[in-house]
PDBQT receptor file of N, H, CA, C and O in Angstrom, charges set to zero:
ATOM      1  N   MET A   1      -3.966  24.888 -29.113  1.00  0.00    +0.000 N 
ATOM      2  CA  MET A   1      -3.480  23.664 -28.510  1.00  0.00    +0.000 C 
ATOM      3  C   MET A   1      -2.525  24.039 -27.374  1.00  0.00    +0.000 C 
ATOM      4  O   MET A   1      -1.678  24.919 -27.524  1.00  0.00    +0.000 OA
ATOM      5  N   HIS A   2      -2.677  23.364 -26.250  1.00  0.00    +0.000 N 
ATOM      6  H   HIS A   2      -3.365  22.648 -26.129  1.00  0.00    +0.000 HD
ATOM      7  CA  HIS A   2      -1.825  23.626 -25.096  1.00  0.00    +0.000 C 
ATOM      8  C   HIS A   2      -0.445  23.002 -25.284  1.00  0.00    +0.000 C 
ATOM      9  O   HIS A   2      -0.276  22.064 -26.065  1.00  0.00    +0.000 OA
ATOM     10  N   LEU A   3       0.528  23.527 -24.569  1.00  0.00    +0.000 N 
ATOM     11  H   LEU A   3       0.391  24.288 -23.935  1.00  0.00    +0.000 HD
ATOM     12  CA  LEU A   3       1.896  23.034 -24.672  1.00  0.00    +0.000 C 
ATOM     13  C   LEU A   3       1.976  21.559 -24.295  1.00  0.00    +0.000 C 
ATOM     14  O   LEU A   3       2.663  20.785 -24.962  1.00  0.00    +0.000 OA
ATOM     15  N   TRP A   4       1.275  21.163 -23.228  1.00  0.00    +0.000 N 
ATOM     16  H   TRP A   4       0.717  21.791 -22.686  1.00  0.00    +0.000 HD
ATOM     17  CA  TRP A   4       1.322  19.764 -22.792  1.00  0.00    +0.000 C 
ATOM     18  C   TRP A   4       0.800  18.844 -23.895  1.00  0.00    +0.000 C 
ATOM     19  O   TRP A   4       1.389  17.793 -24.148  1.00  0.00    +0.000 OA
ATOM     20  N   GLN A   5      -0.285  19.221 -24.547  1.00  0.00    +0.000 N 
ATOM     21  H   GLN A   5      -0.763  20.075 -24.342  1.00  0.00    +0.000 HD
ATOM     22  CA  GLN A   5      -0.836  18.408 -25.629  1.00  0.00    +0.000 C 
ATOM     23  C   GLN A   5       0.136  18.339 -26.802  1.00  0.00    +0.000 C 
ATOM     24  O   GLN A   5       0.254  17.306 -27.461  1.00  0.00    +0.000 OA
ATOM     25  N   THR A   6       0.814  19.423 -27.052  1.00  0.00    +0.000 N 
ATOM     26  H   THR A   6       0.717  20.262 -26.517  1.00  0.00    +0.000 HD
ATOM     27  CA  THR A   6       1.767  19.458 -28.153  1.00  0.00    +0.000 C 
ATOM     28  C   THR A   6       2.952  18.548 -27.864  1.00  0.00    +0.000 C 
ATOM     29  O   THR A   6       3.408  17.825 -28.750  1.00  0.00    +0.000 OA
ATOM     30  N   LEU A   7       3.453  18.576 -26.641  1.00  0.00    +0.000 N 
ATOM     31  H   LEU A   7       3.083  19.163 -25.921  1.00  0.00    +0.000 HD
ATOM     32  CA  LEU A   7       4.630  17.775 -26.298  1.00  0.00    +0.000 C 
ATOM     33  C   LEU A   7       4.320  16.291 -26.238  1.00  0.00    +0.000 C 
ATOM     34  O   LEU A   7       5.150  15.477 -26.643  1.00  0.00    +0.000 OA
ATOM     35  N   THR A   8       3.160  15.922 -25.749  1.00  0.00    +0.000 N 
ATOM     36  H   THR A   8       2.486  16.583 -25.421  1.00  0.00    +0.000 HD
ATOM     37  CA  THR A   8       2.846  14.501 -25.590  1.00  0.00    +0.000 C 
ATOM     38  C   THR A   8       2.102  13.918 -26.775  1.00  0.00    +0.000 C 
ATOM     39  O   THR A   8       2.114  12.702 -26.967  1.00  0.00    +0.000 OA
ATOM     40  N   MET A   9       1.462  14.744 -27.564  1.00  0.00    +0.000 N 
ATOM     41  H   MET A   9       1.452  15.731 -27.408  1.00  0.00    +0.000 HD
ATOM     42  CA  MET A   9       0.675  14.316 -28.709  1.00  0.00    +0.000 C 
ATOM     43  C   MET A   9      -0.490  13.412 -28.297  1.00  0.00    +0.000 C 
ATOM     44  O   MET A   9      -1.009  12.651 -29.113  1.00  0.00    +0.000 OA
ATOM     45  N   VAL A  10      -0.892  13.498 -27.046  1.00  0.00    +0.000 N 
ATOM     46  H   VAL A  10      -0.470  14.116 -26.382  1.00  0.00    +0.000 HD
ATOM     47  CA  VAL A  10      -2.013  12.717 -26.532  1.00  0.00    +0.000 C 
ATOM     48  C   VAL A  10      -2.940  13.662 -25.801  1.00  0.00    +0.000 C 
ATOM     49  O   VAL A  10      -2.496  14.466 -24.982  1.00  0.00    +0.000 OA
ATOM     50  N   HIS A  11      -4.209  13.570 -26.090  1.00  0.00    +0.000 N 
ATOM     51  H   HIS A  11      -4.570  12.916 -26.755  1.00  0.00    +0.000 HD
ATOM     52  CA  HIS A  11      -5.185  14.371 -25.355  1.00  0.00    +0.000 C 
ATOM     53  C   HIS A  11      -6.313  13.449 -24.935  1.00  0.00    +0.000 C 
ATOM     54  O   HIS A  11      -7.076  12.967 -25.772  1.00  0.00    +0.000 OA
ATOM     55  N   LEU A  12      -6.416  13.205 -23.636  1.00  0.00    +0.000 N 
ATOM     56  H   LEU A  12      -5.796  13.597 -22.956  1.00  0.00    +0.000 HD
ATOM     57  CA  LEU A  12      -7.446  12.315 -23.126  1.00  0.00    +0.000 C 
ATOM     58  C   LEU A  12      -8.729  13.049 -22.806  1.00  0.00    +0.000 C 
ATOM     59  O   LEU A  12      -9.755  12.422 -22.540  1.00  0.00    +0.000 OA
ATOM     60  N   GLY A  13      -8.686  14.354 -22.827  1.00  0.00    +0.000 N 
ATOM     61  H   GLY A  13      -7.853  14.864 -23.042  1.00  0.00    +0.000 HD
ATOM     62  CA  GLY A  13      -9.863  15.125 -22.453  1.00  0.00    +0.000 C 
ATOM     63  C   GLY A  13      -9.936  15.250 -20.941  1.00  0.00    +0.000 C 
ATOM     64  O   GLY A  13      -9.113  14.685 -20.220  1.00  0.00    +0.000 OA
ATOM     65  N   PRO A  14     -10.919  15.988 -20.471  1.00  0.00    +0.000 N 
ATOM     66  CA  PRO A  14     -11.037  16.141 -19.015  1.00  0.00    +0.000 C 
ATOM     67  C   PRO A  14     -11.456  14.813 -18.372  1.00  0.00    +0.000 C 
ATOM     68  O   PRO A  14     -12.468  14.219 -18.746  1.00  0.00    +0.000 OA
ATOM     69  N   LEU A  15     -10.674  14.371 -17.418  1.00  0.00    +0.000 N 
ATOM     70  H   LEU A  15      -9.853  14.853 -17.115  1.00  0.00    +0.000 HD
ATOM     71  CA  LEU A  15     -10.957  13.120 -16.734  1.00  0.00    +0.000 C 
ATOM     72  C   LEU A  15     -11.438  13.397 -15.319  1.00  0.00    +0.000 C 
ATOM     73  O   LEU A  15     -11.002  14.369 -14.702  1.00  0.00    +0.000 OA
ATOM     74  N   PRO A  16     -12.324  12.566 -14.796  1.00  0.00    +0.000 N 
ATOM     75  CA  PRO A  16     -12.661  12.693 -13.382  1.00  0.00    +0.000 C 
ATOM     76  C   PRO A  16     -11.409  12.444 -12.545  1.00  0.00    +0.000 C 
ATOM     77  O   PRO A  16     -10.475  11.785 -13.002  1.00  0.00    +0.000 OA
ATOM     78  N   LEU A  17     -11.389  12.963 -11.335  1.00  0.00    +0.000 N 
ATOM     79  H   LEU A  17     -12.148  13.499 -10.964  1.00  0.00    +0.000 HD
ATOM     80  CA  LEU A  17     -10.193  12.892 -10.492  1.00  0.00    +0.000 C 
ATOM     81  C   LEU A  17      -9.746  11.451 -10.275  1.00  0.00    +0.000 C 
ATOM     82  O   LEU A  17      -8.544  11.184 -10.291  1.00  0.00    +0.000 OA
ATOM     83  N   HIS A  18     -10.667  10.517 -10.075  1.00  0.00    +0.000 N 
ATOM     84  H   HIS A  18     -11.643  10.734 -10.062  1.00  0.00    +0.000 HD
ATOM     85  CA  HIS A  18     -10.271   9.138  -9.795  1.00  0.00    +0.000 C 
ATOM     86  C   HIS A  18      -9.747   8.405 -11.033  1.00  0.00    +0.000 C 
ATOM     87  O   HIS A  18      -9.235   7.294 -10.904  1.00  0.00    +0.000 OA
ATOM     88  N   LEU A  19      -9.859   8.989 -12.216  1.00  0.00    +0.000 N 
ATOM     89  H   LEU A  19     -10.275   9.892 -12.321  1.00  0.00    +0.000 HD
ATOM     90  CA  LEU A  19      -9.309   8.381 -13.419  1.00  0.00    +0.000 C 
ATOM     91  C   LEU A  19      -8.066   9.103 -13.926  1.00  0.00    +0.000 C 
ATOM     92  O   LEU A  19      -7.468   8.678 -14.914  1.00  0.00    +0.000 OA
ATOM     93  N   ASP A  20      -7.676  10.171 -13.276  1.00  0.00    +0.000 N 
ATOM     94  H   ASP A  20      -8.162  10.516 -12.473  1.00  0.00    +0.000 HD
ATOM     95  CA  ASP A  20      -6.490  10.909 -13.699  1.00  0.00    +0.000 C 
ATOM     96  C   ASP A  20      -5.257  10.037 -13.461  1.00  0.00    +0.000 C 
ATOM     97  O   ASP A  20      -5.069   9.551 -12.346  1.00  0.00    +0.000 OA
ATOM     98  N   PRO A  21      -4.423   9.827 -14.460  1.00  0.00    +0.000 N 
ATOM     99  CA  PRO A  21      -3.268   8.933 -14.307  1.00  0.00    +0.000 C 
ATOM    100  C   PRO A  21      -2.327   9.342 -13.179  1.00  0.00    +0.000 C 
ATOM    101  O   PRO A  21      -1.771   8.480 -12.499  1.00  0.00    +0.000 OA
ATOM    102  N   HIS A  22      -2.144  10.630 -12.972  1.00  0.00    +0.000 N 
ATOM    103  H   HIS A  22      -2.596  11.331 -13.524  1.00  0.00    +0.000 HD
ATOM    104  CA  HIS A  22      -1.243  11.084 -11.913  1.00  0.00    +0.000 C 
ATOM    105  C   HIS A  22      -1.812  10.751 -10.541  1.00  0.00    +0.000 C 
ATOM    106  O   HIS A  22      -1.073  10.350  -9.642  1.00  0.00    +0.000 OA
ATOM    107  N   VAL A  23      -3.123  10.915 -10.375  1.00  0.00    +0.000 N 
ATOM    108  H   VAL A  23      -3.723  11.240 -11.106  1.00  0.00    +0.000 HD
ATOM    109  CA  VAL A  23      -3.761  10.589  -9.103  1.00  0.00    +0.000 C 
ATOM    110  C   VAL A  23      -3.712   9.081  -8.862  1.00  0.00    +0.000 C 
ATOM    111  O   VAL A  23      -3.432   8.637  -7.749  1.00  0.00    +0.000 OA
ATOM    112  N   LEU A  24      -3.985   8.294  -9.907  1.00  0.00    +0.000 N 
ATOM    113  H   LEU A  24      -4.213   8.655 -10.811  1.00  0.00    +0.000 HD
ATOM    114  CA  LEU A  24      -3.927   6.841  -9.749  1.00  0.00    +0.000 C 
ATOM    115  C   LEU A  24      -2.523   6.375  -9.376  1.00  0.00    +0.000 C 
ATOM    116  O   LEU A  24      -2.364   5.534  -8.491  1.00  0.00    +0.000 OA
ATOM    117  N   MET A  25      -1.511   6.911 -10.037  1.00  0.00    +0.000 N 
ATOM    118  H   MET A  25      -1.640   7.595 -10.756  1.00  0.00    +0.000 HD
ATOM    119  CA  MET A  25      -0.140   6.519  -9.728  1.00  0.00    +0.000 C 
ATOM    120  C   MET A  25       0.235   6.922  -8.309  1.00  0.00    +0.000 C 
ATOM    121  O   MET A  25       0.826   6.132  -7.572  1.00  0.00    +0.000 OA
ATOM    122  N   GLY A  26      -0.104   8.145  -7.924  1.00  0.00    +0.000 N 
ATOM    123  H   GLY A  26      -0.584   8.787  -8.523  1.00  0.00    +0.000 HD
ATOM    124  CA  GLY A  26       0.213   8.602  -6.579  1.00  0.00    +0.000 C 
ATOM    125  C   GLY A  26      -0.498   7.793  -5.509  1.00  0.00    +0.000 C 
ATOM    126  O   GLY A  26       0.089   7.473  -4.475  1.00  0.00    +0.000 OA
ATOM    127  N   ALA A  27      -1.762   7.462  -5.754  1.00  0.00    +0.000 N 
ATOM    128  H   ALA A  27      -2.239   7.722  -6.594  1.00  0.00    +0.000 HD
ATOM    129  CA  ALA A  27      -2.521   6.702  -4.764  1.00  0.00    +0.000 C 
ATOM    130  C   ALA A  27      -1.983   5.279  -4.622  1.00  0.00    +0.000 C 
ATOM    131  O   ALA A  27      -1.848   4.778  -3.505  1.00  0.00    +0.000 OA
ATOM    132  N   THR A  28      -1.677   4.627  -5.740  1.00  0.00    +0.000 N 
ATOM    133  H   THR A  28      -1.787   5.034  -6.646  1.00  0.00    +0.000 HD
ATOM    134  CA  THR A  28      -1.168   3.261  -5.637  1.00  0.00    +0.000 C 
ATOM    135  C   THR A  28       0.252   3.245  -5.080  1.00  0.00    +0.000 C 
ATOM    136  O   THR A  28       0.571   2.417  -4.227  1.00  0.00    +0.000 OA
ATOM    137  N   PHE A  29       1.101   4.143  -5.550  1.00  0.00    +0.000 N 
ATOM    138  H   PHE A  29       0.842   4.816  -6.243  1.00  0.00    +0.000 HD
ATOM    139  CA  PHE A  29       2.479   4.195  -5.066  1.00  0.00    +0.000 C 
ATOM    140  C   PHE A  29       2.504   4.516  -3.574  1.00  0.00    +0.000 C 
ATOM    141  O   PHE A  29       3.194   3.850  -2.803  1.00  0.00    +0.000 OA
ATOM    142  N   GLY A  30       1.750   5.536  -3.169  1.00  0.00    +0.000 N 
ATOM    143  H   GLY A  30       1.189   6.077  -3.796  1.00  0.00    +0.000 HD
ATOM    144  CA  GLY A  30       1.685   5.898  -1.761  1.00  0.00    +0.000 C 
ATOM    145  C   GLY A  30       1.009   4.829  -0.927  1.00  0.00    +0.000 C 
ATOM    146  O   GLY A  30       1.426   4.559   0.199  1.00  0.00    +0.000 OA
ATOM    147  N   GLY A  31      -0.032   4.218  -1.474  1.00  0.00    +0.000 N 
ATOM    148  H   GLY A  31      -0.370   4.437  -2.389  1.00  0.00    +0.000 HD
ATOM    149  CA  GLY A  31      -0.741   3.163  -0.751  1.00  0.00    +0.000 C 
ATOM    150  C   GLY A  31       0.148   1.960  -0.492  1.00  0.00    +0.000 C 
ATOM    151  O   GLY A  31       0.141   1.405   0.607  1.00  0.00    +0.000 OA
ATOM    152  N   PHE A  32       0.914   1.555  -1.496  1.00  0.00    +0.000 N 
ATOM    153  H   PHE A  32       0.920   2.006  -2.388  1.00  0.00    +0.000 HD
ATOM    154  CA  PHE A  32       1.823   0.424  -1.310  1.00  0.00    +0.000 C 
ATOM    155  C   PHE A  32       2.902   0.750  -0.282  1.00  0.00    +0.000 C 
ATOM    156  O   PHE A  32       3.305  -0.125   0.485  1.00  0.00    +0.000 OA
ATOM    157  N   HIS A  33       3.369   1.981  -0.255  1.00  0.00    +0.000 N 
ATOM    158  H   HIS A  33       3.042   2.691  -0.878  1.00  0.00    +0.000 HD
ATOM    159  CA  HIS A  33       4.361   2.365   0.743  1.00  0.00    +0.000 C 
ATOM    160  C   HIS A  33       3.766   2.336   2.145  1.00  0.00    +0.000 C 
ATOM    161  O   HIS A  33       4.425   1.900   3.089  1.00  0.00    +0.000 OA
ATOM    162  N   LEU A  34       2.535   2.794   2.286  1.00  0.00    +0.000 N 
ATOM    163  H   LEU A  34       2.000   3.148   1.519  1.00  0.00    +0.000 HD
ATOM    164  CA  LEU A  34       1.883   2.734   3.592  1.00  0.00    +0.000 C 
ATOM    165  C   LEU A  34       1.686   1.294   4.051  1.00  0.00    +0.000 C 
ATOM    166  O   LEU A  34       1.917   0.980   5.219  1.00  0.00    +0.000 OA
ATOM    167  N   VAL A  35       1.265   0.426   3.155  1.00  0.00    +0.000 N 
ATOM    168  H   VAL A  35       1.076   0.681   2.206  1.00  0.00    +0.000 HD
ATOM    169  CA  VAL A  35       1.085  -0.986   3.502  1.00  0.00    +0.000 C 
ATOM    170  C   VAL A  35       2.420  -1.600   3.906  1.00  0.00    +0.000 C 
ATOM    171  O   VAL A  35       2.485  -2.334   4.892  1.00  0.00    +0.000 OA
ATOM    172  N   ALA A  36       3.481  -1.313   3.167  1.00  0.00    +0.000 N 
ATOM    173  H   ALA A  36       3.428  -0.716   2.366  1.00  0.00    +0.000 HD
ATOM    174  CA  ALA A  36       4.799  -1.850   3.501  1.00  0.00    +0.000 C 
ATOM    175  C   ALA A  36       5.279  -1.320   4.849  1.00  0.00    +0.000 C 
ATOM    176  O   ALA A  36       5.868  -2.064   5.634  1.00  0.00    +0.000 OA
ATOM    177  N   GLY A  37       5.033  -0.052   5.120  1.00  0.00    +0.000 N 
ATOM    178  H   GLY A  37       4.555   0.553   4.483  1.00  0.00    +0.000 HD
ATOM    179  CA  GLY A  37       5.423   0.522   6.406  1.00  0.00    +0.000 C 
ATOM    180  C   GLY A  37       4.675  -0.098   7.570  1.00  0.00    +0.000 C 
ATOM    181  O   GLY A  37       5.267  -0.375   8.613  1.00  0.00    +0.000 OA
ATOM    182  N   ILE A  38       3.389  -0.318   7.403  1.00  0.00    +0.000 N 
ATOM    183  H   ILE A  38       2.908  -0.093   6.555  1.00  0.00    +0.000 HD
ATOM    184  CA  ILE A  38       2.590  -0.957   8.456  1.00  0.00    +0.000 C 
ATOM    185  C   ILE A  38       3.065  -2.390   8.676  1.00  0.00    +0.000 C 
ATOM    186  O   ILE A  38       3.183  -2.841   9.816  1.00  0.00    +0.000 OA
ATOM    187  N   TYR A  39       3.335  -3.102   7.590  1.00  0.00    +0.000 N 
ATOM    188  H   TYR A  39       3.239  -2.736   6.664  1.00  0.00    +0.000 HD
ATOM    189  CA  TYR A  39       3.854  -4.466   7.698  1.00  0.00    +0.000 C 
ATOM    190  C   TYR A  39       5.167  -4.485   8.477  1.00  0.00    +0.000 C 
ATOM    191  O   TYR A  39       5.340  -5.293   9.390  1.00  0.00    +0.000 OA
ATOM    192  N   LEU A  40       6.089  -3.597   8.114  1.00  0.00    +0.000 N 
ATOM    193  H   LEU A  40       5.949  -2.941   7.373  1.00  0.00    +0.000 HD
ATOM    194  CA  LEU A  40       7.381  -3.559   8.800  1.00  0.00    +0.000 C 
ATOM    195  C   LEU A  40       7.239  -3.138  10.260  1.00  0.00    +0.000 C 
ATOM    196  O   LEU A  40       7.978  -3.622  11.116  1.00  0.00    +0.000 OA
ATOM    197  N   TYR A  41       6.309  -2.254  10.548  1.00  0.00    +0.000 N 
ATOM    198  H   TYR A  41       5.708  -1.861   9.852  1.00  0.00    +0.000 HD
ATOM    199  CA  TYR A  41       6.097  -1.809  11.921  1.00  0.00    +0.000 C 
ATOM    200  C   TYR A  41       5.735  -2.990  12.825  1.00  0.00    +0.000 C 
ATOM    201  O   TYR A  41       6.194  -3.076  13.964  1.00  0.00    +0.000 OA
ATOM    202  N   PHE A  42       4.920  -3.883  12.310  1.00  0.00    +0.000 N 
ATOM    203  H   PHE A  42       4.547  -3.814  11.384  1.00  0.00    +0.000 HD
ATOM    204  CA  PHE A  42       4.474  -5.008  13.131  1.00  0.00    +0.000 C 
ATOM    205  C   PHE A  42       5.387  -6.228  13.063  1.00  0.00    +0.000 C 
ATOM    206  O   PHE A  42       5.299  -7.094  13.933  1.00  0.00    +0.000 OA
ATOM    207  N   THR A  43       6.251  -6.328  12.073  1.00  0.00    +0.000 N 
ATOM    208  H   THR A  43       6.323  -5.625  11.366  1.00  0.00    +0.000 HD
ATOM    209  CA  THR A  43       7.075  -7.526  11.933  1.00  0.00    +0.000 C 
ATOM    210  C   THR A  43       8.537  -7.333  12.321  1.00  0.00    +0.000 C 
ATOM    211  O   THR A  43       9.215  -8.320  12.608  1.00  0.00    +0.000 OA
ATOM    212  N   GLU A  44       9.044  -6.125  12.343  1.00  0.00    +0.000 N 
ATOM    213  H   GLU A  44       8.493  -5.323  12.110  1.00  0.00    +0.000 HD
ATOM    214  CA  GLU A  44      10.442  -5.904  12.700  1.00  0.00    +0.000 C 
ATOM    215  C   GLU A  44      10.639  -6.083  14.196  1.00  0.00    +0.000 C 
ATOM    216  O   GLU A  44       9.824  -5.640  15.006  1.00  0.00    +0.000 OA
ATOM    217  N   LYS A  45      11.738  -6.740  14.546  1.00  0.00    +0.000 N 
ATOM    218  H   LYS A  45      12.400  -7.100  13.889  1.00  0.00    +0.000 HD
ATOM    219  CA  LYS A  45      12.063  -6.915  15.965  1.00  0.00    +0.000 C 
ATOM    220  C   LYS A  45      12.695  -5.618  16.481  1.00  0.00    +0.000 C 
ATOM    221  O   LYS A  45      13.512  -4.992  15.806  1.00  0.00    +0.000 OA
ATOM    222  N   ARG A  46      12.293  -5.236  17.696  1.00  0.00    +0.000 N 
ATOM    223  H   ARG A  46      11.630  -5.744  18.244  1.00  0.00    +0.000 HD
ATOM    224  CA  ARG A  46      12.819  -4.012  18.299  1.00  0.00    +0.000 C 
ATOM    225  C   ARG A  46      13.692  -4.350  19.496  1.00  0.00    +0.000 C 
ATOM    226  O   ARG A  46      13.445  -5.331  20.197  1.00  0.00    +0.000 OA
ATOM    227  N   GLU A  47      14.696  -3.548  19.722  1.00  0.00    +0.000 N 
ATOM    228  H   GLU A  47      14.896  -2.751  19.152  1.00  0.00    +0.000 HD
ATOM    229  CA  GLU A  47      15.530  -3.697  20.907  1.00  0.00    +0.000 C 
ATOM    230  C   GLU A  47      14.734  -3.190  22.113  1.00  0.00    +0.000 C 
ATOM    231  O   GLU A  47      14.115  -2.127  22.046  1.00  0.00    +0.000 OA
ATOM    232  N   PRO A  48      14.748  -3.939  23.202  1.00  0.00    +0.000 N 
ATOM    233  CA  PRO A  48      14.041  -3.451  24.391  1.00  0.00    +0.000 C 
ATOM    234  C   PRO A  48      14.728  -2.204  24.957  1.00  0.00    +0.000 C 
ATOM    235  O   PRO A  48      15.956  -2.140  25.017  1.00  0.00    +0.000 OA
ATOM    236  N   THR A  49      13.951  -1.243  25.358  1.00  0.00    +0.000 N 
ATOM    237  H   THR A  49      12.953  -1.296  25.309  1.00  0.00    +0.000 HD
ATOM    238  CA  THR A  49      14.535  -0.014  25.937  1.00  0.00    +0.000 C 
ATOM    239  C   THR A  49      14.795  -0.257  27.415  1.00  0.00    +0.000 C 
ATOM    240  O   THR A  49      13.962  -0.834  28.115  1.00  0.00    +0.000 OA
ATOM    241  N   PRO A  50      15.966   0.190  27.888  1.00  0.00    +0.000 N 
ATOM    242  CA  PRO A  50      16.307  -0.035  29.309  1.00  0.00    +0.000 C 
ATOM    243  C   PRO A  50      15.483   0.789  30.267  1.00  0.00    +0.000 C 
ATOM    244  O   PRO A  50      15.668   0.695  31.480  1.00  0.00    +0.000 OA
TER     245      PRO A  50
């Protein structure tokens, strides 16, 4: 038994990359940040440069 399995007491078996919880969390967390950044880029008022 691997150390990770021993510490978590959960073994999901080998998962495809798109079902891996770490990949899903990173993709959604990063995706939401990108969407928020794009939204702010287009909605924030900018000072005109002289």
